[in-house]
C-alpha positions in Angstrom: -7.6 -18.1 13.2 -9.2 -15.2 14.4 -9.6 -11.5 14.0 -6.7 -9.5 12.5 -3.4 -8.6 14.6 -0.9 -7.2 14.5 2.8 -8.3 14.4 4.1 -9.5 17.8 0.9 -10.9 18.8 1.9 -14.6 17.0 3.7 -16.7 18.8 7.3 -15.5 19.7 10.2 -18.0 18.0 13.1 -18.9 20.2 16.0 -16.1 20.4 18.5 -17.0 18.1 16.7 -19.5 16.5 16.2 -19.1 12.4 17.9 -16.5 10.2 15.2 -14.2 10.4 16.4 -13.6 14.0 19.8 -13.4 13.4 20.4 -17.5 14.6 21.4 -20.0 12.4 19.8 -21.2 9.7 18.0 -23.8 11.1 20.5 -25.9 11.1 21.4 -28.2 8.5 19.4 -29.3 5.8 16.5 -31.9 7.2 15.8 -34.7 5.7 12.1 -36.0 4.4 10.0 -35.9 6.9 11.8 -35.1 10.0 10.5 -32.8 12.5 10.5 -28.8 12.0 12.9 -27.0 14.1 10.9 -24.3 16.5 11.5 -21.1 14.3 10.5 -22.7 11.1 7.7 -24.1 13.1 6.4 -20.5 14.4 7.1 -19.0 11.0 4.7 -21.7 9.4 2.3 -21.1 11.9 2.1 -17.0 11.5 2.6 -17.4 7.8 -1.0 -19.6 7.8 -4.2 -18.4 6.3 -7.1 -17.1 8.3 -10.4 -17.6 7.3 -11.0 -14.2 7.2 -8.0 -13.3 5.1 -9.3 -15.6 2.5 -13.1 -14.1 2.9 -11.8 -10.9 1.8 -10.0 -12.6 -1.1 -13.5 -13.9 -1.9 -15.2 -10.6 -1.4 -13.4 -8.8 -4.1 -15.0 -10.9 -7.1 -18.0 -10.4 -5.1 -18.2 -6.7 -4.8 -17.9 -6.1 -8.6 -20.6 -8.9 -9.5 -23.3 -7.5 -6.8 -22.3 -3.6 -6.9 -22.3 -2.9 -10.6 -23.7 0.5 -10.0 -20.7 1.5 -7.7 -18.2 0.4 -9.7 -16.5 4.0 -10.2 -16.4 4.4 -6.5 -15.0 0.7 -5.5 -12.5 1.3 -8.2 -11.3 4.1 -6.5 -11.3 2.6 -3.2 -9.5 -0.3 -4.5 -6.5 2.0 -5.7 -6.7 3.9 -2.4 -6.0 0.5 -0.8 -2.8 -0.6 -3.0 -1.1 2.8 -2.5 -2.1 2.7 1.4 -0.5 -1.3 1.0 2.7 0.5 -0.3 2.7 2.5 2.6 2.4 0.2 5.2 5.3 -1.8 3.7 7.7 0.8 4.9 5.9 2.9 7.9 4.2 -0.4 9.6 7.0 -2.9 8.9 10.3 -1.2 8.5 9.4 1.9 10.8 10.4 4.5 8.2 8.0 7.2 8.5 7.1 9.3 5.3 5.0 12.2 4.2 5.8 12.2 0.4 5.1 8.9 -0.5 3.0 10.5 -3.5 6.1 11.0 -4.9 5.9 7.4 -6.7 2.0 7.5 -7.0 2.6 10.0 -9.1 5.6 9.3 -11.0 3.6 6.0 -11.6 0.7 8.2 -12.8 2.7 10.4 -15.0 4.5 7.2 -16.2 1.3 5.4 -17.7 -0.3 8.3 -18.9 2.7 9.6 -21.2 3.6 5.7 -22.3 -0.2 5.6 -23.6 0.0 8.9 -25.2 3.4 8.5 -26.5 4.7 5.2 -27.0 1.2 2.5 -27.3 -1.8 2.3 -25.3 -2.0 -1.0 -24.1 -2.8 -0.8 -20.3 -0.7 -3.9 -19.0 2.5 -3.0 -20.8 1.8 0.5 -19.5 1.5 -0.7 -15.9 4.6 -2.5 -16.3 6.7 0.1 -17.6 5.4 2.5 -14.4 6.2 0.2 -12.3 9.4 -0.2 -13.4 10.0 3.3 -13.4 8.3 3.9 -9.5 10.8 0.5 -8.5 13.7 2.7 -10.1 12.6 6.2 -8.3 12.6 4.1 -5.0 15.9 2.5 -5.7 17.3 6.3 -6.1 15.7 7.5 -3.2 16.3 5.1 -0.7 19.8 5.9 -0.2 18.2 9.4 1.9 16.1 7.6 4.6 19.2 5.0 5.6 20.1 7.6 7.8 19.0 10.1 10.3 15.9 10.8 12.3 12.3 10.3 12.0 12.2 13.8 11.4 14.7 14.0 9.3 12.8 11.2 6.7 9.7 13.2 7.4 11.4 16.0 5.9 13.4 14.4 2.9 10.5 12.5 1.6 8.2 15.3 1.7 11.1 17.5 -0.3 10.9 14.3 -3.1 7.7 14.5 -3.5 7.9 18.9 -4.1 10.7 18.4 -6.7 8.8 16.3 -8.8 5.9 18.1 -8.3 7.7 20.8 -9.3 9.4 19.5 -12.3 5.9 18.3 -13.6 4.5 21.7 -13.1 7.7 23.3 -14.9 7.9 20.6 -17.8 4.3 21.6 -19.4 5.6 20.7 -22.6 5.7 17.2 -21.6 3.4 17.0 -18.8 0.7 19.6 -19.7 1.6 21.8 -16.6 -1.0 22.7 -14.4 -3.7 21.7 -16.9 -2.6 18.1 -16.7 -1.9 15.9 -19.3 -5.3 15.3 -21.4 -5.8 13.3 -24.3 -4.6 9.8 -22.5 -6.8 7.7 -24.8 -6.2 3.7 -23.6 -6.4 0.7 -25.5 -8.5 -2.4 -24.7 -7.1 -4.7 -21.8 -6.2 -8.2 -23.3 -5.2 -11.3 -21.4 -1.9 -12.0 -22.4 -0.8 -14.9 -24.4 -4.6 -15.4 -25.5 -6.6 -15.2 -28.5 -9.1 -13.6 -26.2 -10.8 -10.5 -27.3 -9.8 -7.3 -25.3 -12.1 -5.7 -22.9 -12.8 -1.9 -23.3 -12.8 0.6 -21.2 -16.1 2.0 -20.4 -18.2 4.5 -18.5 -20.0 2.6 -15.6 -16.2 1.8 -14.4 -16.6 -2.1 -14.5 -14.3 -2.9 -17.0 -11.3 -0.5 -15.0 -12.3 -2.1 -11.2 -12.1 -5.3 -12.7 -8.6 -4.6 -14.0 -7.7 -2.9 -10.7 -9.1 -5.6 -8.9 -6.9 -8.2 -10.8 -3.8 -5.7 -9.9 -4.8 -5.1 -6.4 -5.3 -9.1 -5.3 -2.0 -10.1 -6.6 0.4 -7.2 -5.4 -1.7 -8.3 -2.2 -0.7 -11.7 -2.3 3.1 -10.9 -2.9 3.5 -8.6 -0.2 1.6 -10.9 2.0 4.1 -13.8 0.8 7.0 -11.2 1.8 5.8 -10.2 4.6 5.7 -13.9 6.2 8.5 -14.9 4.8 11.7 -14.7 7.2 12.6 -11.3 5.2 9.2 -9.8 6.4 9.7 -10.9 10.2 13.4 -9.6 9.8 12.2 -6.1 8.8 9.7 -6.2 11.7 12.7 -6.8 14.2 14.6 -3.6 12.4 11.7 -1.8 13.0 11.3 -2.9 16.4 14.9 -1.8 17.4 17.2 -1.2 14.4 20.8 -1.4 16.3 20.0 -4.5 18.2 19.3 -6.3 14.8 22.3 -4.9 13.4 24.2 -6.3 16.1 23.0 -9.6 15.6 24.2 -9.4 12.3 21.1 -8.3 10.2 21.8 -6.0 6.8 19.7 -3.3 8.1 20.5 -1.0 5.1 19.8 -3.4 1.8 16.6 -4.4 4.3 15.6 -0.9 3.8 16.4 -0.2 -0.1 15.0 -3.4 -0.8 11.5 -2.6 0.9 11.4 0.9 -0.3 11.7 0.1 -3.5 9.2 -2.7 -3.2 7.1 -0.3 -1.9 7.8 2.4 -4.3 6.8 -0.4 -7.2 3.4 -1.0 -5.7 2.7 3.0 -5.1 3.6 3.3 -8.6 1.4 0.8 -9.8 -1.7 2.5 -7.6 -0.6 5.7 -9.5 -0.8 3.8 -13.0 -4.1 2.6 -12.4 -5.5 5.5 -11.7 -4.2 7.4 -14.8 -5.2 4.2 -16.8 -8.8 4.3 -15.6 -9.6 8.2 -15.4 -7.6 8.7 -18.5 -5.6 12.1 -17.3 -2.7 12.7 -15.1 -2.1 15.9 -13.1 -0.3 17.8 -10.3 -3.2 16.7 -8.1 -0.8 13.3 -8.1 2.0 14.9 -6.4 0.3 17.0 -4.0 0.6 17.0 -0.6 -2.8 15.8 0.6 -2.0 12.1 -1.3 0.2 11.7 1.2 -1.5 12.6 4.3 -4.9 11.1 3.1 -3.0 7.7 3.1 -1.6 8.0 6.1 -4.8 8.9 7.7 -6.3 5.2 5.7 -3.5 3.8 7.9 -4.7 5.3 11.2 -8.1 4.3 10.4 -7.1 0.7 9.3 -3.9 0.1 11.4 -0.1 -0.6 10.2 1.5 -3.8 10.3 -0.4 -6.2 8.6 -1.2 -5.2 5.7 -5.2 -5.3 5.4 -5.2 -2.1 7.6 -5.2 -0.2 4.5 -7.9 -2.0 2.4 -10.1 -1.6 6.0 -9.0 1.9 6.5 -9.4 2.8 2.5 -12.8 1.7 2.9 -13.9 3.6 5.7 -12.1 6.7 4.4 -13.5 6.6 0.9 -17.4 5.8 2.4 -16.9 8.6 4.6 -16.0 10.9 2.4 -18.6 10.4 -0.3 -21.1 10.2 2.3 -20.0 13.3 4.1 -19.4 15.1 1.2 -23.1 13.9 -0.1 -24.5 15.3 3.4 -22.7 18.8 3.9 -20.1 19.2 1.1 -19.0 22.7 2.6 -18.0 21.0 5.7 -17.3 17.4 5.1 -13.7 18.0 6.2 -14.7 19.0 9.9 -16.4 16.0 9.9 -13.9 14.0 9.1 -11.2 15.5 11.1 -13.7 15.2 14.1 -14.2 11.3 13.7 -10.5 10.7 13.2 -9.9 12.7 16.4 -12.0 10.6 18.5 -10.9 7.4 16.3 -7.5 8.4 18.1 -8.5 9.4 21.5 -10.8 6.5 21.9 -8.8 3.5 19.6 -10.2 1.4 17.2 -11.4 -1.5 19.7 -13.2 0.7 21.9 -14.4 3.3 19.0 -17.0 0.9 18.2 -17.7 0.5 22.1 -19.2 4.0 22.9 -20.0 3.0 26.2 -16.6 2.4 27.2 -15.6 5.6 26.4 -16.1 7.3 29.6 -15.1 4.2 31.8 -12.1 4.1 34.0 -9.5 2.4 32.2 -11.6 2.0 29.2 -12.8 -1.3 30.0 -16.2 -2.3 31.8 
């Protein structure tokens, strides 16, 4: 237990033990009650729930109960947090840099909006369709990030997002072009396999926020299970040294394809939630600033431990809201100044300004 820690701070497993590090798969099947191998004990300890994680999950429904007047803002924060978690999977765990992660976000948004307008307005079915479509896009585009340097990946991912942006702009008969996709009406949220009455989206945003919270908690739980599994630890191995990971027998390319596909699905879910809770999809969802903002969220919150996306989204959106209310013309300046200071002094020292100018950063 303790404060959030980045990967690599937990007890390092013995070299060559366990499939995540390229060794044997923990040996033959152990009899019930037999002591665990060292690698298994290390992995189990790494995956153990910390108190602050449980507190965070408990805070999600409490925010819905205690802050009803801020539901619209909280809904935006939850969507940005889910989007940031998807980028953290490929950047913080797999080490794949991207400047075009908005491609999946926008693809999920347009898929959900088109499905609701032309097929059926059920939000849950539309969300599933958008997730599947975004996962397929991630699978197809993953071949573009398997080779090359970080600079190559930056340009390739940015190019994919730019292509989709231009397609959405030109196919105005389908997407609405520069005017956006209007007339998207969502049906009530129904709970599958029950006879309960559906929940209609309201103007206060409480239904939308509850819906987004459930999806965020579900994907956060699944992502946590993923990154704390042997597969997730192997992602960190190839992030740190891809050649060494391949030399010990890890399938680097397949792991990159798998995590990129899953991250695309998560980003598509975030985009679908935005379109469904606002009833609108426009070219803005493919714009470069979406990819840039989610990178800034991870700069604020940190990468490589999932929850950085949530903490960063809270700080980023609150700063945006407060500064824009204080000085609408210059909020970009103050936000940029905050980011510059944060990067120069670091997250740990930022909350201790008396250490900023001390020798070595310690006092």
